[in-house]
N, C-alpha and C positions, 0 to 999 in steps of 0.2 A: 337878446341872445347872450348867453354866457360866453366866456372866453375859453376856447378849446384848451384843455390841459396838455394834449399832445398833438403835434402837427406833423403831417406827412401825407403825401399824395396817395398812399395805400393804407392809411389808417381810417377807421370808421369815424364818421362825424359824431361828436359828443358835445356835451354842454349846450344842448339845443332844447328849447321849450317846445311844447306842443304847438303853440302859435307860430314859432319860427319854422317848425317842420311843415306846417300848413303853407306858410309863405313860400318856402322853398319849392314845394310841389306846384304852387300857383305860378311862380316865376319860371320853373322848368317847363310847365305847360305852355305858357306864353312864348317862351323862347323857341320851343320845338314844334309847336302847333299840334302836339299830341296831349292827351289828357292823363296827367299824373296826379296821384293822391296817396294818402296813407292807407294801408290795408285795414279792413275791418278786423275785429278780433277773430271772427270765424275764418276769414281768409288767411290770417296769419297762422293760425293753428293748422289749417289744412296744408298750407305751404310747408310748415315745419315738419309735420308728420310724413308728408309725401307717401301716403299709403300705409304707414306703419301704425301699430297700436301700442308700441313700447314707450317707456318713459322718455327716451331720447331717440332720435331718428336712427342712431347707430346701434342701439341696443338697450339693455337693462340698466347699465351703469355709465357714469361719466368719469373720465380721467384726464389728468393734465396733458396727456398725449393726444386727446381728442377735442379739447375745448379750453378756452381761457375763462376760468372761474375761480372763486374762493381765494382771491388775491394771490394765486400761484405765480403771477408775473408782475403784480402790483401796478398794472397799467393795461391799456388796450394793446392788441397785437395787430399786425398787418392783416388785411382781409385775406382769407383763404390760407392762413398760415398752417392750419392743421390738415389741409388737403383731405378733408372728410366731408364731401358734398353729400346731401341727401339724394333720394331717388329722383328729385326734380332738378338736381344740379345746383342747389342752393348751399352756400357756405355760411358758417358762423351763425346758425340759427340758435345755438345754445351758447350763452355767455358772450364775452367781449363787451357789447353794450346792449342794454334793454332797448326795446324798440316801441316807439309810440304807435298806437293804433287810433283809428278814427273814432272809436266808440267812447261814449260817456261811461264812467265807471258804474258798475252794478255789482253788488256783493255776490250774486249767484246768477244762474241762467234762467231763473223763473221769469217768464214773460219775454224772453229774448226772441228776436225775429228768427224764423226758421228758414229764411231764404238767403242767409249770408250777408244781408245788409247791415250797415252800421246801426248799432243800438243807441239811439239818441234819447235825450230826456231822462232825467233821474233826479233824485233828491240831492245827488252829489254832482250837480251840473258843472262845477268848476274842476272836477277831477276827470282824468282820462286814463284809459287802460294802457298798460305797458306789458310787453311779452318778451320772453327769451332769456331773462336774467343777464347778468353782466360779469365783468372780470372780478368784481368785488363780492358777488353773491355766492352763497353756499350751494351745493349741487341741487337740492330740491327746488330752488328758485329758477333753475335753468331747464326744468323738464318741459316737454311739449305742452302739457296741460296747465302749467303754473301761470297764474295771473297776478299782476300787481297794479298799482295805480299811483298817481301823484297829481299834484296841482298842475294845471295846464300851463302855468307860468314858470314852473320849476325847470331849471337848466343846470345839470350837474354832469360830471365826467363818467357817469354810469348809464346815461340815457342818450340814445341816438335815434336813428330812423331807418326804415327800409321803405322804398317807394314801390308803388304799383303803377304800371302803365296800362291804362284801360284800352283794350282792343275792341273795336266795334264788332258787334255780332253780325254774322251774315246768315241768311236763310238758305 
């Protein structure tokens, strides 16, 4: 694990590799008795869009009043600083830190699972998908549909995580 660039109880976790993110989810699961994991790429985009089809959950364009991106603050900002939750009540889906997903990196969606499951196995097995853009990225990298990747060992101040708590299905 890298050393966090910025520390604070209300700042996003950053400088975390994909392996560290997995370990965090495993330890959280053990500690709470609930199942936590990284979102799949499909889950992440569904959660980000929250029923919209626009480039950003809040509209067609992004601005420094709506998100932390394009080095406009030169660091991460406290969670929920922009008070612009999406329709699911989620904050900071655009910018601040990119978020690791469970999926292996694939250049496109050709052959992707249609059921939202993590897409594993690829020629780029050591690379993982990142979504959301970061405080450092230009606006187009923060769109709902934008995808990026990095080596699963990579830990830098532009990458963090968002966890999913798996809720058992009831019939």
